[in-house]
N, C-alpha and C positions, 0 to 999 in steps of 0.2 A: 389499640395501637396498630396501624397498618404494617404491612411487611416492609415499608420503606425505612423505618427509623427505630433504633433501640439505643439504650444507654448502658454503658458498663463503667461505673465509677465516673471519672471525669472525661472518659472517652465516649464520643458519640459515634454510632455506627449507622451508615446509610446504605441501603441497597441501591445499586445502580447498574449501569452497563458499560463495558469496556468500549473505548472510542476508536479502536483500531480496525481489525478486519471484519468481514461479514459473518463470522461465526456467531457473534453476538453474545459473548460470555458475560455472565452475571458477576458483578464484583460487590464486595462489601468495603466501603470506604470508611476508614477510621479517621476521626478528626478531633481536634481539641481547639475550641474557640474558632478562630478564623483560619486555622492551618490544618491541611491534610497531613496526617502523620503516618498512615499506613494503608495498605490495601491487601485483600486476600480474595480468593475465589469464593463465590456464593455456592455453598454445597447444595442449595435447593433449586438452583437455576437449571432448567432442563437442557440448556445448550452445553454446559461445561461441568456441572456437578462439582464445583469447587476448584477445578483445575484452571491454571493460567499459564500462558507462555512467558518467555523472557521479557517481552515488551509489556504485557499486562501486569506481570508481577512487580515491575519497577515503576508503575505509573505514579506512585506517591513521590518517588524521587525526582520526577519531572515537575512536581508541583510545589517544591519548597519555596520559602520566601526568597532565597538567593536567586533561584531560577526566575521567579516572577519579576523581581526587580531588574534583572538584566535582560530579559527577553520579551516581556509582555508589553503590549500596547495598553496603556492604562488611562488614557484620556483622548478625546477627539483632537486631531491635529489637522491644520490647514496649511498648504504650501502657497505662499503668495505668488510665486512664479516658479516655473520649472528650473531645476538646478539649484534651488535654495533649500535650506533646511525648513521643515514644517514647524509651525508654532502651535502651542496648545490653545484651544478655544472651548467654549461651553457646548453641551449637546444641542441646546436651542440654536446657537449660532451655526453649528455644523449642519443640522437638518434644514435650517432655513436656507443655507447656502446651497445644499443639494437640491432642495425644492425649486429654488429660483433657477438654477442652471438646467435641471431636467425640463422644467416648464418652458424655458426659453428655447432649448433645442427642439422640443416637440412642436412648439409654435412656429419656429422658423424652418424646420426641416422635416417635420412629420413624425408620426408615432414610431416608425421603424428606424429612426435615427438614433434610438437608444437601445441598449442591450444589457442583459443581466447574465453573468456567468457565475454559477453557484456550485454546490459541492455535495457529494455523497456522504460527507461527514456532518452535514447539517441534520437537525432533527426534523421529523415529519412536519411539525408545526411551523418551523422556519421555512421549509420548502413550500408549504401550503400558502403562506402569506406572500412569499415572493411570486408564486405562480399567479395568485389572484391580483397582485399589484400589476404585473406585466399584462396579462391577458384580459383581466376584468376592468381595471381602472385605466391604464394607459392605452390599451388596445393594440398591443404588439405581441407577437409570438416569439420575439427575440429574447428567449430565455432558455439557456441550456446549462449543462452541468458537467463537471469532470467525470461523472458516471458515463458520459458519452465516450470517454477514453477507456473505460473498463468493462461496461456491461451492456452496451446498446446492441451488440451483435447477438448476445444471449436473448435479449428481448425480442429482436426480430426473428430469430430462429424459432423460439417458442410460438410466436404468433403465426408464422407461416406454416407450421406443421400442426400444432395442437390447438391453435385458435386463440390462445390468450397467453399473456406474460405471467405464467404461474408455474414455478418449479413444482413438479408433481410428487417429488420424494421428500423424505425427512431424515433427520440424523439417526433415528432408530433403525432405518433401513440398513445401516452398516452391520447390524446384528443379524440380519436375515439374508444378506447377499451371499451367493455362492461364487460369484465372480465379480471382482471390482475392475472396471476399465477406466483408468486414470489417464486423461489425455490433455496435454497443454496446461498442466498444473503441477508445480512443485509443492504439493500439499504439505509436505513436512516443514517447509519454511513459510509458505504463504498462509496456511491455515493450521497451525501446529496443534491446536486442541482437537480439531477433527482428526488429525493424524494419530493422536493418542487413542481416539476411539477406533480407528482402523487397526492399530496395533492390538487393542483389546479384542476386537472381533477376530483377528487372525489367531490370537492365542486361544480363544474359546473355540474356534473352528479351524484347525490347521488345514482342513481340506479345501478351504476357500482359496481360489486362485486370484492372483492380482497381476494385471497387465498394465504397464506404464508406457505411454507413448510420449516421447520427448526427444528432441535433437541432442540435448545434454544428458549426461548421467548425473542426475541430481541426488540428493539424499533420499528423496521419495523412492528412487529405484532400489534402495537397500531392502525394501520389503517385497519387491516384485518377484514373481516367478518368471516373468518374461519382460524384457525391456526392448521396445522397438525404437531404435534411434533413427527416426526418419529424417530426411532432409527437410530443412525449414520450409514451411508453407505447403507441404504436400498432403495435408490431412484429408482433403476431399478425395484425392486419388486413393488414399488408404481406405477410406470408408466405402468408396465405390468398389474397390477390390474385395473388401470383406463381404459386401453384399453379393458380388459375383460368385464367390465361393459358397456362400450360404445357399444360393439358388442351385448351384451345381451339385452340392452335396445333399440337397433336400432338407436343409436345416431351417427354412423359413416356416411361418405359421399361416398357411393359406386360409384356414378357417377364421383366424383373427383378422387377416387382411380383408377378407370378403365381408365380414360383419361390421367392421369398425373403421375402415379407411377408404380413401379414394386416391386414384392416380398412380397405382402401383405398376400397371403395365407399361406406362411411359418410362418410368424410372428403370424398370427391368430391361427395357431396350437400351437405355443409356449405359448401363453397366456391363452390357454384353461384351464390349470390347476391353473391359478392364480386367484382363487376364492376370493370373498370378505373376507371369513373367514380366509383363509390362509394368505392373504395380511395383514389383520388387525393384525393377530398374529405376523407375521414377523416384520412388521413396528411399532407395538405398538400403533395403533390408533383405533378409533371406526369405524366399518364397515359402519355406517350411514354417518359419515363424508366423507368416501371414495366415497360413492354413490353420495352425494351432490357435491363433487368436480368434479366427472365425468360429472354430469349433467351441472354444470356451465361451465366447459371447453368446452364441446361439443356443447351445445345448445345455448350459448350466441351468439349474433349477430357478435361479434368480440372478440377473445381471444388473448391476448398478454402475452407471457412468458418472464420473466426476470430472468436471472440466472448468477451465478458467481462462486466463489471458492468452494462453497459447492458441486457443481457438478464436477468442474475441478480437484481439488487437491485430486485425488483418484486413487487407483490402478484399479478402473473400470471407470475412468473419461470419456473415449470415449463412453463407453456403456451408462453411465448416460446421456450424451449430446444427443447421437443419439436416445435413447429410448424416450426422451422428444420430440424430433423432430418428431418421429413416431406419436405422438398424434396429432400434427398439420397437418401432411399429412393425417391421417385417418379421420379427421374431416373437412378438407378443410380450416383450420384456418391459412392461409398463402397467401401472395401476394395481400392483400387488406388493406385499412386503418384500423388500430387498431388490426391487426391480424398477428401473426408470432412469431417464436422463436428468441429472442433477447438476445444474449450474451453480458453482460456488461463487458467491458474491464477493467482490473485492473490497468494498468499503462498508463501514458499519451501518449506513442507512441508504445505500444505493437502491434497495428494495422500496423503502419508504418514499423516496423521491419519485420512483416510477408509479407508486400507488396514487400519489396526488397529482400526477401529470406534470411534474416539474422539468419537462424537457420540451424542446422546440416543436416536436411532432406529436405530443401527447396532451391529453386532458385528464382531469381527475378520474379516479376509479377505472383505470385502464381504458378510457375512451380515446378514440382516434380523432386528432384534429381535422383530418381530411373528411370526416363523416359529418354532413350537415345536421343530422339528427343529434349526434353527440354534442355538437357545438350548441345547439338549441337547448339541450338538457342542462348543460353547464351554465349557459346564460340565464336560464330560469332559476337555477339554484342560487346564483349570485344576485339575481335581480337586476341584470343589465340587459340592454337591448340586444346585444349580440357579442359573440366572441369572434375576433377577426379570422378570416378564412385563409389569408395568405400565409404560406409556410414560414416559420421562423428560421433564423440562422442557427445552425448547429455549431458546435465548438470551433472547429477549424474554419468554417464559413464566417463565423462572427468576427474572429480576429483578422481574417483576410479582408472583410468588409471595413473594419476599423483601419487597417493599413491603407486601404484604398480611399478613405475619407467618407465612406457611406454611413458607418456607425460613428457618431460623434460624442456620445456619452456612454461610458461603461460603468456598471456597478459589479464589482467582483467580491464574492463573499466566501470565506473559509476555504480558499484554494489558491494555488500559487502558479498561475500559468507561465510566469517568467522562469519557471523551472520545469514544469510538467508537460507543457504542450509541445507537440512536434514542431520542427522547423523554427527554432528560437529566433532566427534573424527576422522572420516575418512577424512573430509575436511581439518582439520588442519594438519593431517599427510601428506596429499597431498601437502599443501603449504610449509611444512617444508622440504619435500623430493625433491620437484621440484628444478632443478638446477638454474633456473632463473625465477623470478616472476616480471613482470611489473604491477604496479597498476596506472592506469590513472584515476584521481579522483579530485574532487573539494575540498573535506573535508579531512583534515589530521587526523581526529579523528576516522575514522572507524576502526573496528577491523582488517580488511584485510590489512590495511597499515602497520601493525607491521610485516607482512611477506614479504614485498616487498623488492627486491634487487634494484629496480629502481622505483621512484615515479615521475609521470608526472602531473603537475598542469593543471586542466581543467577549462574552464568557466562553469558557472551555470546560473540559471534563472536570467533574467535581463541583462545578458551579452552575451547570445548565439544568433545565428541567423540561421534560416532554416525553416523546416516545421515539423508538426506532424499530425497524423490522429487519430480522436477520435472514440468512439464506433459506431457511426452511419455513418462511412465511410466519415467523413468530414475532409478535409485537411485545416489546419490553419497555418498561418505564426507565427513563433517565431522571435521576433525582439530584437535587442540589444539596451537597454536603456542607459547603462553606459559602459565605457571602461572596459576591463578585468583588474582585479587587479594584481599587481606584474607581474610575468611571465606566468600567466595562458593563455592557448591557446584553441581555439575551437577544439573539439575532431576530427572533420573531417580534420582540418588543420594539427594537429600533426600527425595523422595516415597517411595522404597523404605524408607528409614530410618523415616519416619513410619509407613508401613504395617506394618513389623515390630513397632513399638511398639503400634499399634492392634490388631493381630492378637492380641497377648498379653492384651488386656483385654476384647475382644468375645467373645461365644459362638463356639466354633470352627466354621469353615465348611469346613475341610479337615483331613485326617489328616496331611498333610505341609505344611511351611511354603510359603506362597504366594509369598514374595518372597526366595528363597535366593540373592540376587545379591551379589557382592562390591561394596561400596559405594565403594571408593576406588581403583578400577583400571579400565582399559579392558576387562578381562575381564568386568566387570559389564555393560557396554553390549553386548558381543558375546553374552553369555548371553541377554540380553533379546531381541536381534535374532534369535538362533537359535530362541527360543520363538515369536516372531512368524512366522518362516519356516515352522516346522512347522505353524502354524495355516493356512497357505495351501495345503497339499497337496491337490491335486484341485480347487482353486477356480480361478476365471477369472484370478486374479493369482498363480498358483502360482510361487513363487520357490525351490522346493526344489533347483533346479539351481545356485543361487548359494551362495556362502559368504562369510564375512567375509574370509578370505584372498584369494578371487577379487576382491572389491571393492578390496582393498588393492593387489594385484599387477597387476590387469588394468584398473582404472579403472571408471568408471560403467557400469552395465548396465541394460537395460530388462526389464520384465516384460511378459507371462508368460515364465517360464524354468523349466519343470518339469525334474526330474531324469530321466536316462536317455532324453533326447530329443536331437534335433539342436541344440536351444536350450541344453540344460543343460551345465554344466561337468563334472559327474559326476567330480569330482576328490577327493571325500571330504575336502574341506577342505585338501588338500595343494597350496598355492600353488606350491611349488617344482617340482611336476610340470608346470607350465604353461610354454609356450614364452615366450621373452623378449619377443617382439613381442606387443603388446596384442591380445587376442581380443575379439570382440563376441559376447556371449551375448544371449539374449532375442529378442524378436520386435518388429520395428519397426512393423509395421502389423497391424491386426486385421481380421477378417471378410473376408479375401481370398477365402475359399471360399463366402461368402454364408450361412454358418451362424452363427446368433446364440445367445447363452446364455439362451434362453427354453425353456419346456417342449417346444415343437414345432420349435425351431430357426429360427423365423421372426421377423424384426423386426416391430414393431407400429406401425402408423400411429396417431397420437394425434388424436382428434377432440375439439375444444374450441371453444366460442364465444369470439369476441373480447370482452374487457371493458376498459373504459377504466381509467385510473389511479384509485387508491383515493380521492384527493381531487381532485375536479374543480374547475377555476377557477370562481369565483363573484364576484358584485359586491364582497363584503367582502374576498375574497382573490383578486384578479384575475390574478396572475402565477404561472407555473410556476417552481419552484426546482429546478435540476439541481445535482448535486454530482459531483466527479471529482478526479482526481489532478493534481498539479503534476509537472513534469519532474524536478526536482532534490530532491524531498522524499519521505519515506516515512511513511505512516500518521500516527501522532500526533507524529512528529518527535522522539521521545525520543533517537534516535541522530543523524539528519541535522540536527536542530535545534541540535546542539552545534557546528556548523561554519558560520561566518559566510559563507563563499564560496558555500554552497548557497542563500543567500537573494538572490544577485545577480540571478537571472533573474526571480523574482517576490518582491520584497522585503517586502511587507506584505499582510495580509488585505484583500480588497476583495470587493464584490459586483458582478459584471458585469451590465450591462443594455443592451438595445438603445437606441441614441441617441434613437429615436422615443419610447420610454417615458420617457426622461430629460427630454426636452423637455416632454412632457405633465405632468410633475411639477415642472417648473422647476428641474431639477437640473443641476449641472455636475460635471465630473470632480473627485474629491476631496471633494465634499460628504458630510458624514456623514448616513447614512440609517438609519432603523429598519426592519429586516426582521422581520416578525411572521407567525407561523402560529397555528393553533389551540392550540398547546402552549406558546408562549413567544415571546420576541423577543430580537434582538441588535442592536447598533449597529456599523456599520463604514462605511468610505468607499465611494462608488459610483464605478464606472468604465464608461464607454461602450464598447461593443464590437459590431461588426457580425458577429462570429462566431456570435452567437445571434440568433434571430428575435424579432420583436415579441411581447410577452406572455411572454417567458422571462427567466430570470435564472440566474446561476451563481455558486456559492461553492465554493472548493476544500475537499475533505473534511478536510484536515489541520489546519484552524484550530480548535483546542480552547481551553480556558481557559488553557493554558500560554502561548498567544500572544494570545488575544483574550478580553477579559473586561469587567466593568463591573457596574453595578447598575441595577435598574429604579427607576421613580418610587416604587414601593412598598417599595424597599429590598431586593428579592430579587436574588441574584447571577445575572448573565448569564454563560453558560458555553459559548461556541463554537457552531459551526454545527449540531451535533446537538441543540441546544435546539429547533430548528425541525422536525426530521425526524419522520416518522410511524412508530409501532410497528406499523402494519397490515402483515401478512405474507401471503405466498403460502400457501394452505391445504395444499398438498402438501409444499413444501420448508420451510415456516416461516421463509423468508428475508424480512426486512423491506424495505419500499419506500424504501430510503435514497436512491434516485435521483430521487425526486420528492416535492414537497410544494407545496400551494397557499399562497401568501404575499401579503402586501401590503407595499409599500415606500413610505415617506414620509420627507420631510426631517426629520432630528432637530433639534429646537430646542435646541441646546447652544451658546450664544454665547461661552463662554470655552473656549479651547483651549490645549493645552500640547504642545510638542515638545522632546525632549531627545535629543541624539545625542552619543556619546562613543566614542573609542578607549580601550580598557582593556588592562592587562597580561593576557596569556593565562591566567595563573593566577587571574584575578579575574572574567573575563567571565561565566561560567556561574553563579558564586555571586551576582554582582550581579543577574543575570537572575532567579534564584530569589527574591532579596529584593524585587525590583521587582514580581514576580508577586503578592506578598502585599499590595502597595499598590494594585494595579489595581482591586479592588472598591470602593475609596474614590472612584472616578469613575463617572460615568454611562456613559462609554466609555473603554476603555484597550486598547492593544495594545503588546506588547514583543517585539521580534525581534532576533536577532543580525545583524550584517553583517560582511563581511571585505574585505580588499584583493584577495584571490584572485590569479589570474594566474600564480603560481608553480606549475607543474604538479605538482611533488613536495612542495609546501608549503615549509617551511623558515623560517629566521629572518626573511625578508623579508615573510612573510605576517602581516598584523595582523588583530585582531578587535575588534569593538565592539558596542554596543547602540543600538537606536533605540527610544525610548519615546514613545508618542503618547497623548494623553488629551484629554477634553473634558467639560464639565459646564455646569450652569445658572449657576454663579457661580464666582468665582475660588477656587482652592485656598488653604488656610490657609498662612501662612508656615512653620508647623511641618512640614507635609507637603512643601512645596517644599524645605525644608532637608534632609529625609530623602532626597529624590530627588537633590539636589545632592551630598550626602555619598556616596551609592552610586556616583555617576558621576565622582567625583574633583574636584568643583567647590568643595569646602570647603577651599580653599587660598588663601594670601595673594595669589598672583598673579592670581587670578580677577578679571576685569572685570565690573562689575554696573551695571544700571540698574533701579531699583525705583520704581514709582508705585502704592502699595497702593490709593489711592483709585480709580484707573482700572483696577485689576487687571492692571497691567503688571509683568512680572518678566523681565528678560533677564540672562543671564550667559554669559561666554565665557572660555575658558582657552587660551592659546598656549603651546607648548613649542618649544624650540630643535630645529632639524633635526639629525639625527645626521650628515648628510653635509656640511652647511654651517652652521657656528656663527653666521654672520651672518644666517641666515634662520630664520624661525619658521613653524610649521604650526599650524592650528587643531586643537586636540586634543579639545575638548568645548564644546558650547554648549547652552543651555536658553532656550527662548522661551515665555513665559507671557502669555496675552492676545492680543496681535497676533503671529501666527506667520507672517506673509507673507514674512518674510526667509528662510524655509526655502528658497525658490526659488534663492537663491545661497549661503546658508550651508551647506546640506547638501552640495552638490557641492564646495564649497571644502574641507570636512572630508573627505568620503569619497574624493575624488580626490587628497587630500593636496597641494593646490596651495599655493604660497607665500602667506603671510598677514601677514608682518611689517608691510607698508605699510598695512594696514587699521587697526590700532590700535583706538581706541574706536569707530571706524565699524562694528565688528562688532556693536555694540549698537543701531545705528540700525534703525528699523522700515522696512517697505516691501519690495516684491517685487524691486526693482532693485539690483544691486550697485553700489558706488561707482565701480568701473572695470569695463570689459567683461571677461567671462570665459566660457570654453567648458566646459560640463559634459560628462563622458564619456558619460552616458546609461546606459540599462539594459544589464546584462551579457547577452550572447547566448551566448557560449562561456565556460563556467565553467572549463574546463581552462586556458585561456590568458588569461582576463580580458578577452576582446575584446568591446567594447561596440557597441551599435546605432549610435552616432554614428560610430565609426571605420569600421564597415562601410558606412554610407551615404556617407561621404566617399570611400571607395575604389570603390564600385560604378560610378559614372558613368565611371570610367576603364577599366573592364573591357569588352573587346570580344569579339565572336564569339557562338557559340551558348551556351546556358545552361551546358553542361558546361565549356566553355572559360572562361567568366566565373567560374564557381565555382573552377576550378583556379587562375586568376589571383588571386582573392581569398584563397584558402588559401595560395598561395605568398607573398603579401605579409603576411598577418596570422596565419597558422597556424590560424585558426578551423576547427573541424570535422575537424582532422587527427588528433586523438587518439581520444576515445571516440565521436565522431560524433553525440552526442545533439542537437547544435544544427543538424544538417544540414537537417531539414525546415524550420526557421525561416529558415535561409539561403536555401533554395529559395523560400520565400514572399517574402523580400525581393528576390530576383532577379526573380521574376515581377512584382513591383510597381514595379521600377525599370527604365526602358527602357535597352536596351543602347546604349553609346556607338557612334557611327559610326566605322568604321575609317578611319584617315588615308589620303587618296588617295596612290596610288603616284606618284612623281616620276620622269619619264624622265631618264636620264642621257645627256648628249651625249658 
């Protein structure tokens, strides 16, 4: 039996890979029949060794039958005309429709009138078939991916300096580094399992120094010896300033520079003017901290840099990446254990997409589209006459072209551009104007689905099969644990089926079929992977020494791994010939010999001038807006947003501001504000935070129209945080500056407010959420999010789910609208208590239900407050904490912020695994004595927080530091 499958009684166990971030954690999926019943970390997977974060450890709860029935797209759907509901059709009818429409557009308007926008969450096999369809069959390079939004600057940075898109480090380097330089990455939240490894390395080697560079004080900073809170977008100036000091102090490696690099003299001249005084002023940091950072980076025995979206999502993204790599080359901090520039991948298979060339400027196996020899190689591999030379449209360019009428048919797969793309006004105009939009998606609830003419149901985690590649170049198998529900199909299978049909009606491009894959079996995925493997022969990512059976029998493997070398398996695909003990194939670290994949074998220093952010702050837009991840959410929340407990840590959308800026605007926590940029505006609550500096603000990237919506005074729909973001992109990587926009923030004059909170049956929560989303644009501001009781580590019957709906407007909502909301939340019942004063715009309703455990007691099940919503302060915890409410009676309808009797709210959830709240932790902390490690152990022993996935550990450390240790009790002498 392969490593993929085992049986324990009636439970089937399948080894697979987590579908969230680029860490690439191994998971063991437990299933019974057609239902996923549990998940745990794979102790044998070299990425995580059994650990999972809050998102990964709750994957099975996002795959329940109730979630599937309420959120999944289960059959092909066609919309007869825009603005009407789609109707179910067969797969044959769907693909015939798509074939006819794409063929017609190509015939009437040319090959470049169609475009494909795909995703870093697709498998390598999916990516490969899409790329071959566009560039090989249709003859257009208009194929790009949402990885353009997260990793393209890292690709460009590696290629411009080291010569190839190959992260040279690996996860084991955490154990060898003496200095960690973390820049533009909240690793504690974005890559939690890697952060666990950093914590382990720090405990094992307390002498290791950690420097974190980030405008915000994030949870990652809790482990740092030094935090450089630079001004947004000043990274290039910082790196130039560090190199200036390294040169001044004699901390560079002239021998390494002379033997292995080129272009250093030009760069040295560039940084001559980047004095500590100038850099400190531009970056907003202390010159002494700059000097200490330069010393640690250059003189430590091994320095490892970790970086992510803070460098990538920028109009200077390539420059930021490349100038950081300059520091490694200048100090020889590369090509040995614990040293190197390590880009952390954002999505689970952004690396795999790059490997197969699934972007507008790339070809398979890290070939460049602009290189005629590379195009000829790929054409020969595919058996076509040529690969088109004209550059394809990248993500921002593609949607602009669709908005302008140039791209007339779009195929969108496994991504949600109506939430995630910058400048949402242009994106939505593109989707509305495009003649034909196909959306291939697992979830019917994404914002983009509303614009589709044709919806194609896809498999998702637990149902898919193929491979992915993580941040350390490690290829892992993704295995199918349960059958696909309804009519869902694997992405590669559906696309290959479409390609076969299209190939039959387009002028022939090849004498042999281009897509000869079995469409309904794993053999099809293996055949695609084998074709990709052959394309890598002789390339920097050569994987010809690997095989599908090796990956099945020996587990995840790293590239490069060419055949007939010490790295290669050379087993001719015969897994049975391998020893029973797992073998490691491939190469852990690159460039150990100082030879780089450039024409002369030398790495190249990148000389570039510092440029500020694309949108400078100005009197009309005086604040910088930063965006980033939440700990417990993933991207547009189509999956994590189905689970109420994952909203416990950050329950609702807010904009964080420095308290000084709030005072200047006469704002208090919870006040609704309008955040406006040059492209649009949104409304949401304000929250004071000293984690950001004056003049800055922060909104989590996840809040799209699925959770945050409304309408402007002109009646236009407001649609999430990317209404504000700029489409300006890096000229080299074409990656947009999602990390920064200039904004203004002012109090929103919306005097009438509404709050409705309800527990709902599990089979109704997500359907009610979808229905409430349709009502949100009828308010000037509205948000709707799930919540849950949480706390039960494995879920189960005790876990409850509910919805929180918040809205505001210039005047009271109509009785009819309030009645719709009440009905969706279960308030249209005889036992509901009500108080209505229409003249004053007051509308309050509450519903009690009998306790399951005590028939004499009742709990507050649902309430709605319209007009005066101050009672939220006690009604919300009364409901969410499931406190006894029988004695309150009609006092539940009273206005005001104070409860009729004293009550203690549980507070914000810190530990999602065990439902441990901030209040509980603060109550226990004063009783914990000793050093921080002993206090943490005592806290964990009492409450269990941080003992499962560990995602809350940085926040626990922050709370420990903020709370003085209790004095130990004096010893008493015994007579």
